[in-house]
C-alpha positions in Angstrom: 110.2 136.2 62.5 109.8 135.6 66.2 108.3 132.4 67.3 106.7 132.1 70.7 107.6 128.9 72.5 104.8 127.6 74.7 105.2 124.8 77.2 103.2 122.5 75.1 105.4 123.2 72.0 108.5 122.8 74.1 107.4 119.4 75.4 106.4 118.3 71.9 109.9 119.2 70.7 111.6 117.6 73.6 109.7 114.4 73.0 111.5 114.1 69.7 114.9 113.8 71.5 116.4 110.4 72.1 116.1 108.8 75.5 119.5 109.9 76.7 118.8 113.5 75.7 115.4 113.5 77.4 117.0 112.0 80.6 119.7 114.8 80.6 117.0 117.4 80.1 115.0 116.0 83.0 118.1 116.0 85.2 118.9 119.6 84.3 115.3 120.8 84.9 115.2 119.1 88.3 118.6 120.6 89.2 117.3 124.1 88.3 114.5 124.0 90.9 115.5 125.8 94.1 115.9 123.7 97.1 113.1 123.6 99.7 114.3 123.2 103.3 111.1 121.4 104.3 111.4 118.9 101.4 115.1 118.4 102.1 114.3 117.7 105.7 111.6 115.2 104.7 114.0 113.5 102.4 116.7 113.2 105.1 114.1 111.8 107.5 113.2 109.1 104.8 116.9 108.3 104.3 117.3 107.8 108.0 114.2 105.7 108.3 115.4 103.4 105.4 118.9 103.1 106.9 117.2 101.9 110.2 115.2 99.4 108.2 118.3 98.1 106.4 120.3 97.9 109.7 117.5 96.0 111.4 117.3 93.5 108.5 113.8 94.5 107.5 114.8 95.9 104.1 117.1 94.4 101.5 119.9 96.4 99.8 120.2 96.5 96.1 123.5 97.3 94.4 123.5 100.8 92.8 124.2 99.5 89.3 121.2 97.1 89.6 119.0 99.8 91.0 119.9 102.2 88.1 119.3 99.5 85.6 115.8 98.8 87.0 115.0 102.5 87.0 116.1 102.9 83.4 114.0 99.8 82.4 111.0 101.3 84.2 111.4 104.8 82.9 112.9 104.4 79.5 111.8 100.8 78.7 115.4 99.7 78.2 118.5 98.8 80.3 
């Protein structure tokens, strides 16, 4: 018996995974998307703009560990 996997059924199945597995899936899906030179250029422009803001004292720096914890709390609802 052959079962056709639709995007909706795939998402429904993926939502049954634990938070760590869903995070890994998301990372792998994002990594599978081909790079777009225009987007990469815009991202680099944003990095440079933010670096200038930090160097000028107009933006605070957050430790990487703290930033990741805040992202996890916002996305996964946990630290």
